[in-house]
Steps between C-alpha positions, in 0.01 A plus 500: 500500500516431124301705251388460143557831314250670272628818335257740350662713222365812329458308176262262674244777559251615241289822516144507616270644231362831593148358504600337833511848654130578426387417852768727638396787270145471628625580855714799405367856447410548132765766446775284638383194306499703179847639574632142552338380180657787300847396618463125466683296248383172343621305801387571860727691729684315779393764753274805526646734752257762637655774712408832646564777254617466137716192570273215382636264232462168315790268531590256219801268498696738277351847571311718751235723353381803709129560526365852449245507787601635840338327796424643848515299824124511513470355148745220590295418812184488290667270253605274779142482629379423142763227467371350825150491349384769750598292800844554641391306813469180287870537404628633834738206566696534178480885508664489843784313327517771225332325209178405336437213256239556232310247285726375225810505722570873474690596813476857637784631723361770726723772641394770743418565863282242655276531808389183675259524796344189647332322201510813285748582235556838348749617241458873522801590282554271202811611323535233226332187359719263302288260290699195393345327202550124487627331183438142394814292455593307187681255725320164472342443840489119422881499514494684835230274636700193401804648673302565817341147495842341446644677793609258768365530851699754704594707191358841428483712193669833469354736239724797426529787249534875479200708614204516269583194294214275611570304811151569643338442163674164475361395839160634420490305175600184687209520757227591251 
């Protein structure tokens, strides 16, 4: 099978302004949200890694900044419930796969011990939550759309790049 190639590069991604994180901050405990705000730079972090103990951090493209708060398993479980809007059942299918997608495209990787019984889902021991912040691309979507429309029948498109550069953001911008 022949493919058209689209390569996303780090220079194609632009930071999301911190204001795009406001809905996320509303779902986090006030102490944690304040700690994240204290450590934020002008651009939004690529990831917010919340872990049991004093191991949480903000990850930017060029640096990882440790947070000062130490979280317990119980606090991480409560944060997960808040991120689910109080209803883990509504998100049980994706949680079974280890992730949660929030409004605005923020993806949350969930690590811990899961208990599934019948239609119920329980995550009694959450050990970490990795919140991946989407970034808009400066790549002109018109160019990509033209490339996709000009694709001959039977040809696919392969989108490739290193992790965290914007493959999912590119696809999301094409379907909006």
